[in-house]
C-alpha angles and dihedrals in degrees: 000000000000128000122288104203099063149044112233122255115308124246116274085248091085102125113255094227092054089050093052093048093051099045104032090236117157105222144338131068135275098282101013102079102122117241118212112251118232135167115246119261116272092257095054120107107254097183111136101062094054113015118196113262123238126226116301091214131045115270114246111285095008124142110238117227119209119217090203091067113072111227093011093132095052093043095050091046090054094049097045128080124250118282093036121150116222123198115201112211119227113284141057115313121198139188127228119284103262110103091232095051107122143146113272107196126204123228113297097005115157125209117196124182123214117223106295096015111149131178105207125194091194090220086286111082117071101208137027103192125014144149133085102276113136132228098020117166127209119185137172094357130130115218114190148158100025119144109219115173121251114296091012127102141224103217117047088004093179096047095242117185131258100017120158119208113187134168089353129144115215110179148145095024130135119241114010119341090217139015123203138226132189116297091011118159121203111184138169093350136138115235102181143161097352118160098244116359136359085221133001107203098200132128117192115235100010151038120280115228135195105013122176121195107175138162097354132141109228109185146154097004127157092051088159090061096226095182089063094045094046108022115216093008093129087213109130147070144081098306130356120199121199123186093337114166107200121005133173110202108178143151096008128143105222110182148147096011117155099243128356122002101213120008125182108188129180126007099346116156142183102023126171110197109179145149094009126144107219113180147149096012114152091231136026121330091223134010119186106185132184088340141118148237116000142161115217110182146148095011126144109219118181143161095000129146096025095130101041095035092050092047093051091050090049089055090055096251108155095191112121095250101201141205092218106035122186107189119186088332131127150130117302118183092197091065112073115242142130088268135025095215142039102264115194112182148141092020125139116218113187130181096338125148096266125326130246125347124191109198137175120183107220091209097050117093140112112314093006117130086228089067102098090187087079116207094010123116135185120286088248096064118060096179107055091190090072092070096088137093133320097019096046091061093068140042136326096014095045086069102027098052090063130076098225131203096223142135093028113158116194110183146142093019128135117227116191124182128177108177091192088065091053094037091227133122105184142034096017098085107068142126114187149186112180153125137202131252107274113239114152160101096020091238094053114125090202100071124133122018098326097111094040090054092046098050092045101045116006110038099073098248108159141178116194143150095018129142118228123193115183138028100312124177129193130223118202137180096353139003093266096061113083122171139189122235094266093052091044089056095042133077131332097016101038094185129160099029107183093017128126133213128200101186101198118101120262141044 
C-alpha cells in the first residue's frame, strides 16, 4: 500500500521563498495560491448543502425511535426481528456511554431518518453501525461525531455485504466515515469532513466485489492530515479502494479533500470511473496503483494537485507528479473484467498540476522490499513464495511476479493548462511514461534499464487523438528525459498520433 517513488506532501511549513525559487511561481505561499471558484457542472452531485429529506411520518409498520431516550435505536434493533424498518424521529439520537456501544443490525434491517434526524457519537462512541448482517439499508440519516480509529470506519464498521446507503450524510467523524462490503451501494450521499477517508472500501480477509458509488458528494476528508502524522502511509483521501473486484464510480462530486480524491490501491480490478467532477483536491484526482483493467471516461478533472505538486517541486523532486497517476497498473487479459486494458478517454483535464503519469517502479514486485503492499502479490501468482530466484528470472514468473503498467490507452481527451492561473512556470506541465533504474534487491532480475525500456516501448502504452492547449512537455523512459511535442510524436516514441497542440496558455 502506498506509493514507493515519493514522499508525501510536505508540511505547510515549507518556506515560501524556497517554494517560489523551485517552481518559478510569482507570488503567494505554499498553500495560499488562490483557486478560482466555480460551481460544479449540472451533472455533479451537489448533496451536502441541501440533503434530501426523509419521510415526515413513520412508514407503515416501522418501529419509531425516540431521540429523547439514549440508546433507543440500539435497544430496539436488538429486540426486533430481522427485516424490521426503523424510523428515527426528528432530533439528535445518541447511543449509550461506552465507547464500543453501537447499533448491530439484523439481516435486511432498514433505518430511515425523518427530516432533522441525527445519530451523534458525541466524540465518544467509536462506531455507529457494525456487525456482519447482510443487506442493511440506511436512508436520510445524518451520522456525525464518531471517533473510529485510523483505518476503521463508523458506518458498516465490519464491512458486511449488500448494504445500501442512500441520501445519508456522514460527516465530522474520525477514521473513515464509511466502510464497504461486497455488493454495497452508496448513492446520493454526503461524505464530508471525516478525519481520514470519506469511505474505506476494504474487507479484511477477502476481495470485495460489486461496489457502486454513485451520485455522492465526497468533500473535505482527511481533516486529521494523516500523511503529515504518518509520512508515506498512503492512508488518506476522499475514497480508498483495496482489492475491489468490480466497481462503478459515477456521477460523484469529489472535491477539496486533503490528499488524493479517488485512490485504488493494491489488486483492484474492473473499475468504471465515469461522469465524475473531481476538482480542487490537494493531491491527485485519481491514483490507480498496482491494479488492473479500468475504464476512465467522461470525467471533468480540474485544479487538482496544486498543494502536493507544488510542495514536491519546492523540495526539488523532478518526478512528474501527476493528477492522474497510474502506478504499476495496466490491462491484463487473463484477469476477467469488462475491459482488458486501462482505457482513458473523453475526459477534460483543466489547470491541474501536470496531467497523466504512467509509472512502473523497477524494484517493486512480489517479495521485493520495495513492495510497500507487504505480503501482497499480483493476481497472476497465487503462491507468493514462488517469486524468488531462480524461478523469477524466467517465464512465466519473470512477467507474472510484476505489476506492470501496460496496455494503457489515453485518447480523445482534452488537456488544458494555463500557468497564469496556477502561478507556476515549471514542473506543472508534464505527461509521462517512465520507470527508474533497477537496483535492488541483489537477486532482482529487473535491474538496469529493463523496465524503463519495456514501459516506454514494449508494453503497449499509447497516447493518441488528444487535444492539448497550453505549454505541455513529455517525460519518457526516466525522469531525466523531457521532450517537446514534436519529439514525443517522432521516432522512436511515436506517441499522440492524431493529436493537436496549441502551445499558448489558456483554454
